[in-house]
C-alpha positions as CSV (number, residue, x, y, z in Angstrom):
1,X,-14.6,16.7,-14.1
2,X,-12.6,16.5,-17.4
3,X,-14.6,16.9,-20.6
4,X,-12.1,15.2,-22.9
5,X,-12.0,11.5,-23.4
6,X,-9.7,9.8,-20.8
7,X,-8.4,6.9,-23.0
8,X,-5.0,8.7,-23.3
9,X,-4.8,9.5,-19.6
10,X,-2.8,7.6,-17.0
11,X,-2.9,8.4,-13.3
12,X,-0.2,6.8,-11.1
13,X,-1.5,7.5,-7.5
14,X,0.6,7.1,-4.4
15,X,-1.9,6.0,-1.7
16,X,-0.4,7.6,1.2
17,X,-1.1,11.3,1.2
18,X,-3.1,11.3,-2.0
19,X,-5.8,8.8,-1.3
20,X,-5.4,8.8,2.4
21,X,-5.4,11.7,4.9
22,X,-2.7,12.0,7.7
23,X,-4.2,9.3,9.8
24,X,-4.2,6.8,6.9
25,X,-7.9,7.0,6.4
26,X,-9.0,6.6,2.7
27,X,-10.8,9.6,1.3
28,X,-13.9,8.2,-0.4
29,X,-14.3,11.4,-2.4
30,X,-10.9,10.8,-4.1
31,X,-11.6,7.2,-4.6
32,X,-15.0,7.9,-6.3
33,X,-13.4,10.5,-8.6
34,X,-10.7,8.0,-9.7
35,X,-13.3,5.3,-10.2
36,X,-15.1,7.8,-12.5
37,X,-12.0,8.4,-14.5
38,X,-11.6,4.5,-14.8
39,X,-15.2,4.3,-16.0
40,X,-14.4,7.0,-18.6
41,X,-11.4,5.0,-20.0
42,X,-8.4,6.5,-18.1
43,X,-5.8,4.2,-16.7
44,X,-5.5,4.4,-12.9
45,X,-2.7,2.7,-10.9
46,X,-2.6,2.8,-7.1
47,X,1.0,2.4,-5.8
48,X,1.9,1.9,-2.2
49,X,4.4,0.3,0.2
50,X,1.4,-1.0,2.1
51,X,0.5,-4.6,2.2
52,X,-2.1,-6.4,0.1
53,X,-4.3,-7.0,3.2
54,X,-4.5,-3.2,3.8
55,X,-5.4,-2.5,0.2
56,X,-8.0,-5.3,0.3
57,X,-9.6,-4.0,3.5
58,X,-9.3,-0.2,3.1
59,X,-9.2,0.7,-0.6
60,X,-10.8,-2.2,-2.7
61,X,-14.2,-1.9,-1.0
62,X,-14.5,1.8,-1.7
63,X,-13.3,1.3,-5.2
64,X,-15.8,-1.5,-5.8
65,X,-18.7,0.4,-4.2
66,X,-17.9,3.4,-6.4
67,X,-17.8,1.5,-9.7
68,X,-17.7,-2.3,-9.5
69,X,-16.0,-2.8,-12.7
70,X,-13.0,-0.5,-11.6
71,X,-11.4,-3.3,-9.6
72,X,-10.7,-5.2,-12.9
73,X,-9.6,-2.0,-14.7
74,X,-7.3,-0.5,-12.1
75,X,-3.8,-1.7,-11.2
76,X,-3.0,-2.0,-7.4
77,X,0.6,-2.2,-6.6
78,X,1.3,-3.2,-2.9
79,X,4.6,-3.5,-1.2
80,X,6.3,-1.2,-3.7
81,X,5.2,-3.2,-6.7
82,X,6.2,-6.6,-5.4
83,X,2.5,-7.6,-5.1
84,X,0.0,-6.5,-7.8
85,X,-3.6,-6.7,-8.6
86,X,-3.9,-6.8,-12.4
87,X,-7.2,-7.6,-14.1
88,X,-8.7,-8.8,-10.8
89,X,-5.9,-11.2,-9.9
90,X,-3.2,-10.8,-7.3
91,X,0.5,-11.6,-8.4
92,X,3.7,-11.7,-6.5
93,X,6.6,-10.5,-8.5
94,X,9.7,-12.8,-7.7
95,X,11.8,-10.1,-9.4
96,X,10.9,-7.5,-6.7
97,X,10.5,-9.8,-3.8
98,X,13.0,-10.1,-1.0
99,X,14.4,-13.6,-1.3
100,X,15.1,-16.2,1.5
101,X,17.2,-16.4,3.5
102,X,17.6,-12.7,3.5
103,X,14.0,-12.2,4.6
104,X,14.3,-14.6,7.6
105,X,17.5,-13.0,8.6
106,X,15.9,-9.6,8.6
107,X,13.0,-10.9,10.7
108,X,15.5,-12.2,13.2
109,X,17.1,-8.8,13.4
110,X,13.8,-7.2,14.3
111,X,13.5,-9.7,17.3
112,X,16.8,-8.8,18.9
113,X,16.4,-7.4,22.5
114,X,18.1,-4.1,21.7
115,X,15.4,-3.3,19.0
116,X,12.4,-4.7,20.8
117,X,11.2,-1.3,22.0
118,X,12.0,0.5,18.8
119,X,10.7,-1.4,15.9
120,X,8.6,-4.4,14.9
121,X,8.6,-6.7,11.9
122,X,5.7,-6.0,9.5
123,X,3.8,-9.5,9.5
124,X,1.3,-8.2,6.8
125,X,4.1,-8.2,4.0
126,X,4.2,-11.2,1.7
127,X,7.1,-10.3,-0.6
128,X,9.1,-7.5,1.0
129,X,10.9,-7.2,4.4
130,X,9.9,-4.2,6.3
131,X,10.1,-2.9,9.8
132,X,7.7,-0.4,11.5
133,X,9.0,2.0,14.0
134,X,7.4,1.9,17.3
135,X,6.4,5.4,18.6
136,X,5.7,5.5,22.3
137,X,6.6,9.1,23.4
138,X,5.1,8.4,26.9
139,X,7.9,5.8,27.7
140,X,10.8,7.7,29.4
141,X,13.9,7.7,27.2
142,X,12.2,6.4,24.0
143,X,13.1,9.3,21.9
144,X,16.8,9.0,22.9
145,X,16.9,5.2,22.1
146,X,15.1,5.8,18.8
147,X,17.9,8.2,17.7
């Protein structure tokens, strides 16, 4: 625990690998410590490419349980900053969102037969356009097609 006042400290925390383990599970000890820093006046921003729904289901409950007021004091930036929770309100940044029709065209690309076993459209994203790689090492030839 830091003994100095935290009003001049700012923590920018990448969620994956800092707040989560290698299986994408949130580490409650890390979240409790960051909530303590928030309570002591430090600025804390959680940044991730993950979706708002993931943050709301995995991180927000632990943060609120650790220190209920931390939800209004922390900044949560989902989808690489395109979706943000600031002072308890979610906002979509039009400046950082993928615009239509590009978003729809990318979604169609993911549905093409030649990519069907390799990637899928991430339906949880509200503002960005992302694909998730499908990993199925038990399917013969999967590794070769993925390359």
